[in-house]
C-alpha positions in Angstrom: 0.0 0.0 0.0 2.8 2.3 1.0 4.6 1.4 -2.1 1.6 2.2 -4.3 1.2 5.6 -2.7 4.8 6.3 -3.2 4.6 5.4 -6.9 1.5 7.5 -7.2 3.1 10.6 -5.7 6.2 10.0 -7.9 4.0 9.8 -11.0 2.2 13.0 -10.0 5.5 14.8 -9.6 6.8 13.5 -12.9 3.6 14.7 -14.7 3.9 18.1 -13.1 7.5 18.4 -14.1 6.6 17.3 -17.7 3.8 19.9 -17.8 6.1 22.6 -16.6 8.7 21.7 -19.2 6.0 21.9 -21.9 5.0 25.4 -20.7 8.6 26.5 -20.7 9.1 25.2 -24.3 5.9 27.1 -25.5 7.1 30.2 -23.9 10.5 29.9 -25.6 8.8 29.3 -29.0 6.3 32.2 -28.7 7.3 35.4 -30.7 8.7 38.3 -28.7 6.2 41.0 -28.0 6.6 44.1 -30.3 8.8 46.8 -28.9 7.0 50.0 -27.8 7.1 52.6 -30.6 9.5 55.5 -30.0 7.9 58.7 -28.8 6.8 60.8 -31.8 8.9 63.9 -32.5 6.9 67.2 -32.6 6.2 68.3 -36.2 8.4 71.1 -37.5 7.0 74.6 -36.9 5.3 76.2 -39.9 5.9 79.7 -38.6 8.2 81.5 -41.1 11.4 82.8 -39.6 11.6 86.6 -39.5 13.3 87.9 -42.7 16.0 90.5 -42.7 14.7 94.1 -43.4 16.9 94.4 -46.6 15.4 91.2 -48.1 11.8 92.4 -47.2 12.5 95.8 -48.8 13.9 94.1 -52.0 10.8 92.0 -52.3 8.6 95.1 -52.0 10.6 96.9 -54.7 10.4 93.9 -57.0 6.6 93.8 -56.5 6.3 97.5 -57.3 8.4 97.1 -60.4 6.4 94.1 -61.6 3.2 96.1 -61.0 4.5 99.1 -62.9 5.7 97.0 -65.8 2.3 95.3 -66.0 0.5 98.7 -65.9 2.7 100.0 -68.7 2.0 96.8 -70.7 -1.7 97.2 -70.2 -1.6 100.9 -71.2 0.6 100.4 -74.2 -2.3 99.9 -76.7 -4.0 103.1 -75.6 -0.6 105.0 -75.8 0.0 103.6 -79.4 -3.6 104.6 -80.4 -3.2 108.1 -79.1 0.2 108.5 -80.9 -1.3 107.3 -84.1 -4.2 109.8 -83.7 -1.8 112.7 -83.1 0.3 111.8 -86.1 -2.8 111.5 -88.3 -4.1 114.9 -87.0 -0.7 116.5 -87.8 -0.7 114.9 -91.2 -4.2 116.1 -92.0 -3.4 119.6 -90.8 0.0 119.9 -92.7 -1.5 121.5 -95.9 -3.1 124.2 -93.8 0.1 124.7 -91.8 2.1 125.0 -95.0 -0.3 127.5 -96.5 -0.4 129.5 -93.3 3.4 129.6 -93.1 3.6 130.7 -96.7 1.1 133.5 -96.0 3.0 134.7 -93.0 6.2 134.7 -95.0 4.5 136.8 -97.7 3.1 139.2 -95.1 6.6 139.7 -93.6 8.1 140.3 -97.0 5.4 142.8 -97.9 5.9 144.6 -94.6 9.6 144.8 -95.2 9.0 146.1 -98.8 6.5 148.7 -97.5 9.1 149.9 -94.9 11.8 150.2 -97.5 9.4 152.0 -99.9 8.3 154.4 -97.2 11.9 155.4 -96.5 12.6 155.9 -100.2 9.5 158.1 -100.5 10.6 160.2 -97.6 14.1 160.7 -99.1 12.4 161.7 -102.4 10.3 164.3 -100.5 13.5 165.6 -98.8 15.2 165.9 -102.2 12.3 167.8 -103.6 12.0 170.0 -100.6 13.3 173.5 -101.2 13.7 175.7 -98.1 16.0 178.2 -96.8 15.1 177.1 -93.3 18.3 176.4 -91.3 19.1 172.9 -90.0 17.5 172.5 -86.6 20.0 171.6 -83.9 19.4 170.8 -80.3 21.3 169.6 -77.3 25.0 169.2 -78.3 25.0 165.9 -76.3 22.2 164.5 -78.4 24.2 164.2 -81.6 24.0 161.3 -84.0 27.1 159.8 -85.7 28.2 161.0 -89.1 25.5 160.5 -91.8 27.6 157.9 -93.7 27.5 155.7 -90.6 23.7 155.8 -90.3 21.0 153.6 -91.8 18.9 155.0 -94.5 15.7 155.4 -92.4 17.8 157.0 -89.6 19.2 159.6 -91.9 15.8 160.3 -93.5 14.0 160.6 -90.2 16.6 163.0 -88.8 16.6 165.1 -92.0 12.8 165.2 -92.1 12.6 166.4 -88.5 15.2 169.1 -89.2 13.3 170.2 -92.3 9.9 170.1 -90.7 8.6 167.4 -93.0 5.8 165.2 -91.6 4.2 165.2 -88.2 6.2 166.3 -85.2 6.7 162.7 -84.0 9.1 162.2 -87.0 12.7 161.9 -85.8 15.3 159.7 -84.1 14.6 159.2 -80.4 16.5 157.5 -77.6 16.3 157.1 -73.8 19.0 159.7 -73.0 21.0 162.2 -75.0 24.3 160.4 -74.7 22.8 157.4 -76.5 22.3 159.4 -79.7 25.9 158.6 -80.8 25.2 154.9 -80.3 22.3 154.7 -82.8 23.1 152.3 -85.6 26.5 151.7 -84.0 25.6 149.3 -81.2 22.4 147.7 -79.9 20.0 150.0 -78.1 16.8 148.9 -76.4 15.5 152.4 -75.9 15.4 153.7 -79.5 12.7 154.7 -82.0 13.5 155.8 -85.5 10.2 157.3 -86.8 9.4 158.5 -90.3 5.9 159.8 -91.3 4.8 156.2 -92.0 7.3 153.9 -90.2 8.7 153.1 -86.8 11.8 151.1 -86.2 12.6 150.0 -82.7 15.0 147.6 -81.1 12.9 144.5 -81.8 10.5 145.5 -84.5 9.7 147.5 -87.6 6.2 148.9 -88.2 4.2 150.4 -91.0 1.4 152.9 -90.4 -0.6 155.7 -92.0 0.8 159.2 -91.6 -1.2 160.8 -88.8 -1.2 164.4 -87.8 -1.1 165.4 -84.1 -4.2 166.5 -82.3 -3.6 168.4 -79.1 0.1 167.3 -79.1 -0.5 163.6 -79.6 -1.4 161.1 -82.3 -2.7 157.5 -82.1 -2.0 155.1 -84.9 -2.7 151.5 -85.8 0.6 150.0 -86.9 1.4 146.7 -88.6 4.5 145.4 -87.0 7.0 142.6 -87.7 8.9 141.3 -84.7 11.1 138.2 -84.8 9.3 136.9 -88.0 5.8 137.4 -86.5 3.3 140.0 -87.7 0.9 141.8 -85.3 -1.2 144.9 -85.1 -0.1 147.4 -82.4 -1.8 150.6 -81.2 0.9 153.3 -80.7 0.5 156.7 -79.2 3.0 159.5 -79.8 2.8 162.4 -77.4 5.1 165.5 -77.5 5.2 167.6 -74.3 7.9 169.6 -76.1 9.6 169.6 -79.5 12.5 167.5 -78.3 10.6 165.1 -76.0 8.4 162.2 -77.0 6.4 159.7 -75.0 5.8 156.6 -76.9 3.1 154.3 -75.6 1.5 151.0 -76.6 -1.6 149.2 -75.5 0.4 147.0 -73.1 1.0 149.8 -70.5 2.7 153.1 -69.7 4.9 154.7 -72.3 8.6 155.4 -72.4 10.0 158.9 -72.4 12.5 159.6 -75.2 14.7 162.5 -76.3 15.3 163.7 -79.9 18.6 163.1 -81.6 20.0 165.6 -84.1 22.4 165.3 -87.1 25.8 166.8 -86.6 26.0 170.4 -88.0 
């Protein structure tokens, strides 16, 4: 009996040991559990890093340049159209411009011819004038240069004034007596060479109708040529005394001039 119990206990122990060995073998053959995944790294920041001021400014300039180029590109058709219209308008107007230019040139030539003819007529009147009247002389400081150094209309105006031919405004006039010797010798702004029907000043020559004085003055409508342009001017001659002239235009107050005389 005792032997049977011993054998029974020994068999139980052996079965237990065998079962334990089987469990150990299963554990050894089972796959290893997966390793824990590593901690996820935080995603990279999407916030842009702050750009240098110079780079930001350059980008702004580039954008402005691109916008300007685009605006110019968009406007180019209108610019081309406007240019074509202007060129066509000028082309259409050219015959009128040419005609007008020719007309102005003819007017200028006629005015110059009239001026020359008026001077020639005055010289003729002087040559035909017979008088025992002595030559009028005035302020010794208001003497012109020798006659052979003077222009034709200057000589004629001074002679006519001395002979009493034409209205009292006829003569050679300057701003001050000492300038008389400079007439036709050097440029003078304050000068007026006046015949009965012409006026020559620093910047212009004018033709007019011979007009007598009324109460010491005369107003005339003169056709003047200045720097190739023709215009009508209203001139007023006022003589407070025989050797003093106030020459006025429509533009404002007149200028006071003194009479020049030929050398005796």
